[in-house]
ChimeraX commands (.cxc) that place a marker at each C-alpha (Angstrom):
marker #1 position -162.76,186.56,27.22 radius 0.5
marker #1 position -160.29,189.52,28.00 radius 0.5
marker #1 position -162.46,190.88,30.87 radius 0.5
marker #1 position -162.44,187.26,32.66 radius 0.5
marker #1 position -158.75,187.09,32.42 radius 0.5
marker #1 position -158.13,190.46,33.79 radius 0.5
marker #1 position -160.96,189.68,37.23 radius 0.5
marker #1 position -158.55,186.90,37.42 radius 0.5
marker #1 position -155.34,189.19,37.16 radius 0.5
marker #1 position -157.41,191.12,39.73 radius 0.5
marker #1 position -158.49,188.29,41.98 radius 0.5
marker #1 position -154.88,186.98,42.14 radius 0.5
marker #1 position -153.52,190.29,43.23 radius 0.5
marker #1 position -156.09,190.92,45.70 radius 0.5
marker #1 position -156.51,187.30,47.46 radius 0.5
marker #1 position -153.73,187.64,50.26 radius 0.5
marker #1 position -152.56,191.04,49.72 radius 0.5
marker #1 position -151.85,193.57,52.38 radius 0.5
marker #1 position -151.61,196.32,50.60 radius 0.5
marker #1 position -149.22,197.74,53.19 radius 0.5
marker #1 position -151.68,198.85,56.02 radius 0.5
marker #1 position -151.14,196.70,59.55 radius 0.5
marker #1 position -154.17,193.91,59.44 radius 0.5
marker #1 position -155.04,190.85,58.11 radius 0.5
marker #1 position -154.42,190.19,54.46 radius 0.5
marker #1 position -157.28,190.58,52.12 radius 0.5
marker #1 position -159.65,187.72,51.50 radius 0.5
marker #1 position -161.49,186.99,47.74 radius 0.5
marker #1 position -165.40,186.95,48.94 radius 0.5
marker #1 position -167.27,187.09,45.19 radius 0.5
marker #1 position -166.33,187.49,41.36 radius 0.5
marker #1 position -169.73,187.40,39.16 radius 0.5
marker #1 position -170.59,189.36,35.85 radius 0.5
marker #1 position -172.69,192.57,36.76 radius 0.5
marker #1 position -176.09,191.82,35.64 radius 0.5
marker #1 position -177.28,195.70,35.68 radius 0.5
marker #1 position -174.95,196.45,32.97 radius 0.5
marker #1 position -176.69,196.52,29.19 radius 0.5
marker #1 position -173.71,194.74,27.15 radius 0.5
marker #1 position -172.78,192.47,30.00 radius 0.5
marker #1 position -169.33,193.32,30.25 radius 0.5
marker #1 position -169.57,194.43,33.78 radius 0.5
marker #1 position -168.20,192.47,36.54 radius 0.5
marker #1 position -168.42,192.69,40.52 radius 0.5
marker #1 position -165.44,191.91,42.74 radius 0.5
marker #1 position -165.65,191.71,46.26 radius 0.5
marker #1 position -162.78,191.13,48.77 radius 0.5
marker #1 position -162.63,191.71,52.77 radius 0.5
marker #1 position -159.80,193.49,54.64 radius 0.5
marker #1 position -159.85,193.70,58.62 radius 0.5
marker #1 position -157.10,196.81,59.05 radius 0.5
marker #1 position -156.03,197.64,62.52 radius 0.5
marker #1 position -156.53,201.45,62.81 radius 0.5
marker #1 position -155.38,201.93,66.88 radius 0.5
marker #1 position -155.35,200.97,70.48 radius 0.5
marker #1 position -158.42,198.39,71.27 radius 0.5
marker #1 position -160.83,200.48,73.23 radius 0.5
marker #1 position -162.30,196.93,74.54 radius 0.5
marker #1 position -159.91,195.88,77.81 radius 0.5
marker #1 position -162.21,193.18,78.63 radius 0.5
marker #1 position -164.08,194.81,81.63 radius 0.5
marker #1 position -167.90,196.20,81.39 radius 0.5
marker #1 position -170.86,195.24,79.25 radius 0.5
marker #1 position -169.86,194.51,75.58 radius 0.5
marker #1 position -172.67,195.74,73.40 radius 0.5
marker #1 position -174.79,193.70,71.60 radius 0.5
marker #1 position -175.72,196.20,69.12 radius 0.5
marker #1 position -174.45,199.09,67.20 radius 0.5
marker #1 position -176.39,201.50,65.73 radius 0.5
marker #1 position -175.56,204.65,63.95 radius 0.5
marker #1 position -176.89,208.33,62.96 radius 0.5
marker #1 position -175.01,211.55,61.43 radius 0.5
marker #1 position -174.87,215.03,63.22 radius 0.5
marker #1 position -177.28,216.83,63.65 radius 0.5
marker #1 position -179.46,213.82,64.49 radius 0.5
marker #1 position -177.54,212.47,67.21 radius 0.5
marker #1 position -178.09,212.26,70.83 radius 0.5
marker #1 position -180.61,210.71,72.89 radius 0.5
marker #1 position -182.99,213.65,71.48 radius 0.5
marker #1 position -182.99,211.77,68.20 radius 0.5
marker #1 position -182.84,208.07,69.42 radius 0.5
marker #1 position -185.39,206.97,66.60 radius 0.5
marker #1 position -183.23,208.21,63.73 radius 0.5
marker #1 position -180.46,205.64,64.73 radius 0.5
marker #1 position -180.28,203.32,62.26 radius 0.5
marker #1 position -178.68,199.50,63.50 radius 0.5
marker #1 position -175.90,198.11,61.64 radius 0.5
marker #1 position -176.07,194.54,60.76 radius 0.5
marker #1 position -174.25,193.79,58.04 radius 0.5
marker #1 position -172.05,196.74,56.51 radius 0.5
marker #1 position -172.72,200.30,56.68 radius 0.5
marker #1 position -176.45,201.56,56.36 radius 0.5
marker #1 position -177.42,204.36,53.83 radius 0.5
marker #1 position -178.04,207.07,56.56 radius 0.5
marker link #1:1,2 radius 0.2
marker link #1:2,3 radius 0.2
marker link #1:3,4 radius 0.2
marker link #1:4,5 radius 0.2
marker link #1:5,6 radius 0.2
marker link #1:6,7 radius 0.2
marker link #1:7,8 radius 0.2
marker link #1:8,9 radius 0.2
marker link #1:9,10 radius 0.2
marker link #1:10,11 radius 0.2
marker link #1:11,12 radius 0.2
marker link #1:12,13 radius 0.2
marker link #1:13,14 radius 0.2
marker link #1:14,15 radius 0.2
marker link #1:15,16 radius 0.2
marker link #1:16,17 radius 0.2
marker link #1:17,18 radius 0.2
marker link #1:18,19 radius 0.2
marker link #1:19,20 radius 0.2
marker link #1:20,21 radius 0.2
marker link #1:21,22 radius 0.2
marker link #1:22,23 radius 0.2
marker link #1:23,24 radius 0.2
marker link #1:24,25 radius 0.2
marker link #1:25,26 radius 0.2
marker link #1:26,27 radius 0.2
marker link #1:27,28 radius 0.2
marker link #1:28,29 radius 0.2
marker link #1:29,30 radius 0.2
marker link #1:30,31 radius 0.2
marker link #1:31,32 radius 0.2
marker link #1:32,33 radius 0.2
marker link #1:33,34 radius 0.2
marker link #1:34,35 radius 0.2
marker link #1:35,36 radius 0.2
marker link #1:36,37 radius 0.2
marker link #1:37,38 radius 0.2
marker link #1:38,39 radius 0.2
marker link #1:39,40 radius 0.2
marker link #1:40,41 radius 0.2
marker link #1:41,42 radius 0.2
marker link #1:42,43 radius 0.2
marker link #1:43,44 radius 0.2
marker link #1:44,45 radius 0.2
marker link #1:45,46 radius 0.2
marker link #1:46,47 radius 0.2
marker link #1:47,48 radius 0.2
marker link #1:48,49 radius 0.2
marker link #1:49,50 radius 0.2
marker link #1:50,51 radius 0.2
marker link #1:51,52 radius 0.2
marker link #1:52,53 radius 0.2
marker link #1:53,54 radius 0.2
marker link #1:54,55 radius 0.2
marker link #1:55,56 radius 0.2
marker link #1:56,57 radius 0.2
marker link #1:57,58 radius 0.2
marker link #1:58,59 radius 0.2
marker link #1:59,60 radius 0.2
marker link #1:60,61 radius 0.2
marker link #1:61,62 radius 0.2
marker link #1:62,63 radius 0.2
marker link #1:63,64 radius 0.2
marker link #1:64,65 radius 0.2
marker link #1:65,66 radius 0.2
marker link #1:66,67 radius 0.2
marker link #1:67,68 radius 0.2
marker link #1:68,69 radius 0.2
marker link #1:69,70 radius 0.2
marker link #1:70,71 radius 0.2
marker link #1:71,72 radius 0.2
marker link #1:72,73 radius 0.2
marker link #1:73,74 radius 0.2
marker link #1:74,75 radius 0.2
marker link #1:75,76 radius 0.2
marker link #1:76,77 radius 0.2
marker link #1:77,78 radius 0.2
marker link #1:78,79 radius 0.2
marker link #1:79,80 radius 0.2
marker link #1:80,81 radius 0.2
marker link #1:81,82 radius 0.2
marker link #1:82,83 radius 0.2
marker link #1:83,84 radius 0.2
marker link #1:84,85 radius 0.2
marker link #1:85,86 radius 0.2
marker link #1:86,87 radius 0.2
marker link #1:87,88 radius 0.2
marker link #1:88,89 radius 0.2
marker link #1:89,90 radius 0.2
marker link #1:90,91 radius 0.2
marker link #1:91,92 radius 0.2
marker link #1:92,93 radius 0.2
marker link #1:93,94 radius 0.2
view
């Protein structure tokens, strides 16, 4: 019961908080008891926040990309095109 109370307090703190950064307030996404914890005393709490980190590179001209693909150095450039992973929902484990 104490753990659920703590989770509730964390959610109350996080939801709508800007955490002192420029951007949208955090929005609560999910809270669930973790099934991978042996004694069942773990919770997973997710939130989402858009943070503005600089001027937009999109000026409204040109072609807007329809997919985003990433890789890591030194596996970058046209010679390593097959090593890139498409970003669909979150950052891929590359």
